[in-house]
N, C-alpha and C positions, 0 to 999 in steps of 0.2 A: 502512596502519597496521601490519600484521604482516608485510608483504613476502612474502606467500604467495598464490598464485592456483591455481585448478584449470587444467587444460589445456582451452582452449576450442576447439571445432570450429566453424568458420564456414561458413555456407551462403549463397551468393549467389543460388541458384536453388532454388525449391521447386515441387512439382507438385500439382495439384488436379484433382478430377473433379467436373464439374457436369453438369446435364441438357443444357446446350448443347454439351458436349464429353465425353459419357459414355464414348465408346469409347477415345479416346487420352488424354484429359485435357489439361491445359495446363501448360507449363513456363514459369515466370515469374521474372525477376530481381527482387530487392528494390529498391524505389524508385518514385518517382512516374511517371517516364517509362515504365518497364516495365509498370506497371499500366495506364497510359493506352493502351498498345499492346494489352494484353489486352482492354481494354474495346472498342477499335475492332474487334477480331477476333471477339469472342464476344457483346458487348453489342448492344443495339438501337440505332436511329439517334440516340436522345437520351441514351445511357448516359454518354458523355464529359461532356456539358454538365451532366447531373445530378450526376455525381461532383464536378465543379468547384464546383457549388453547395453540395453536402453538405460537402466538405472545407473550403470557405471558412467555413461556419457553425460547424464544429467547431474551427477554429483559435483563435478567442478563448478558448474553454474550455480549450484545451491550454496557452495562454501562461502562465497562473498555476499550473495543476496540475503541470506539468513542472518548475517551479522551486522547488516546496515539498518538501524532503526529508521522508520519512515519519518518520525517526528524530528530527526536530525537534519533532514533534507530541506534546504531553503534556497531560493534563487538569487541571493545577494552575496556580497563578500563575507557575510557572517558565516557562510557555509564552511569557510576555512576553519573556523573555531568549532563548529558543531559537528561536522562530519569528516573533513579532510584530515585534521590532526588526530582526533580521537580514534578514527577508524581507517587509518591509512592503509593497512594491509588488506582488509576485506574490500576497501574501495578499489585498490589496484587489481585485486583478483577479479572484481566485477568488471572493471573497465577492460581487463585483458581478454575477457570472453567476447567483447565486441558485439558483432551482429548476431551471435548465437543467442543472446538474451532476448532480442526483440523479434526474431523470426518466428513464423508459425510453428507450433509444436509438431504438426503433421510432417514437416520436412525431415524429422529424425527417422521416420519410417523408411523412406527411400534411401537416405544416407546410410542407415545401419542395416538395411535389408530386413526390416520387421514386417512379417507377413501373417503372423497368427491372428486370426479374426477375433478370437475371444479377448486376447490381450489388447488389440486395437479398440475393440468395443468398450473394454473396461477403462482404458485411458480416455476415450471419448466421453464416457460418463463423467469422469473426474473433471474434464474440461467444462462440461455443461454445468456441473455443480459449482464450479468456481466462478465462471464468468457468463454462464448462459449461452455459451458459444460452442460450436463444434471444434475439433482439434485444429482445423485449418484457420480458425479465427482466434485461437488462444496463444498467447506468447509463451515461448519456452521458459522464460524466467519464472512465470507464475506456476507452471507445471513442475519445474525443478524444485521450487519451494514446497509445493504440495507433496510431491513424491518423497522428498527427504523427511518431511514432518510426519506424514501419515504412516510411513513404513519404518520408522525408527523403533528401536527396542522399547518395550513398555509404553508404547503410544496408546492414547485413548482419544475418543471423540467426545467433546463436551459441548453443551448447549445451555444457555442461560434459561432457567425456569421462568416462564412468562414471556419468552421471546426477547427480541432486541430491546424492547422498552425496559426490560429489567436492568440493562446496563445504564440507561438514562436515569432510572430510579436510584441506582446506587450512586451515581454522580450527584444527583440532587440531594441525597441524604448527606453526602460529604459536605456539600456547600452549606446546608442548613445546620449541620453540626458545628460548623465554624462560625455560626452567627449570621449567615447570609440568607437570601431568599431567591427563589427561581420563578421567573415568569415564562411559562411555556407558550408556544405559538405566538410569540410577540416579536415583531420586527423592529429594529432600531432605525428610525428615519434620519436622525441627525444627532451629532454630538454638540452639546450646548457650550457656547463661549460667551462670557459676559463682556461688558464694556471695558473692563480692565484686561481683556484678552486672557482670562483664566477659565479653564475648563471646569464647568460646574455640574455636569451630568449629561443625561441623554433624554431625547424625546422619542417615544415609541409610536408605532403606527396607529395605536388606539388613542393617541393624544396625551397619554400620561407622561408626566415629567418625573424622572428618577434622579434625585440629587446625589451627587458624589460627596462623600465625606473627605476623601483624600485625593482620589484620582479615578480616571476612567481607563480601564484596561480593555483593549480590543484584541480579539484573536483572529481578526481579519489580517490579510497581508497589508503592507504599507500602502499600496495603490488604492485599495478599496476603503481603507481606514480614512485616508485623506478625502475621499469622496463624501464622507459623512461630516467632515469639518468645514463649516462655512468660511468664506473668505473674510479675513479679519483686517483691521486697520494697522496691524502690527507689521511694519515693513520687514523687520528682521525675521519674523516667523514665516512670512510669505516667501522670502528669499530662501529660507531653510527648506520650506516645503518643496519648492521647485528644484533645489539642489538635491534633496533626498530622492525625489522621484526620478530625476535624471540619473543619479548614481545607481538607483535600483535597476533601471533599464540597462544601463551600461554594464553593471555587475552581472546581470542575467546573461547578457550576450557573451561577456568574457568567460564566465563559467562554462557556458555551452561550447564555446570555441576551444577552451582548455581540454574539456572532456573529449571532444572530437579529435584534437591533436594527439592526446594520449592513446586513444583507440587506434589512430592511424600509425602511431609510432610502435606500439607493442603488439599489434595484430596485423594480419594480412588483409584486413577489410579495406575495400576501396569504396568510396562513397562520394556523392555530390549532395550538398545541402544548400538550402536557400531560405531566407526568412524575410518577412516584411513587417514593419511596425507602423501603427497609426498613432498619431498624437492629437 
């Protein structure tokens, strides 16, 4: 979109240290075949078969999750246009998995009779790398995505040279290339509205006023964007504000209820849910 990328460093091999190979560790290429070779070398007699059982159980979970872009997910009725219609099949595949997506990954061990200690240690390592949590605190959806992506053919590990800040640098270059400028570590305190109820810019936490030539674009959600807009004398605008905020909350509830109904209809999941809202 902005024709800018950080410099990516690719790794085809990574090294790990486990109790089974504590002295020298193991060096392993990315991909399913390399991992199977590692299991043959360091795992127990049933490690490979247990891995095939586990990966086969995770694959249906990954089919839907990997095809749903996170940027398309939104909590209002606009979700119908951004995620329901364009991604109907993967959405229903995801919903059909029901509680399997959110339950702890460790539950697969007992369900599938996974006992090999090396395999479980390896999966636990991936859980920690992903979320900083052990397998009993990591959701199955996250691990399904990871396993499908890490062990696919011709897979690689890549890392932006310079760390995560290199991604921000690339975004900044794209903005500047288009004639814009970027103010880092600067919080927007308020969106400015003049006496004619026209948006004229923003005021930052440092007291600077940035004037808008055409419009102010907010990447906050509707609720938090309106918090930055002061109350105006424009009755029509204020009515629209209250209407949009009310519709936003209502749409969020309706989408949640719709998803729960679909899960109930197409799976055997039984659940009880409750929510409370403050206004």
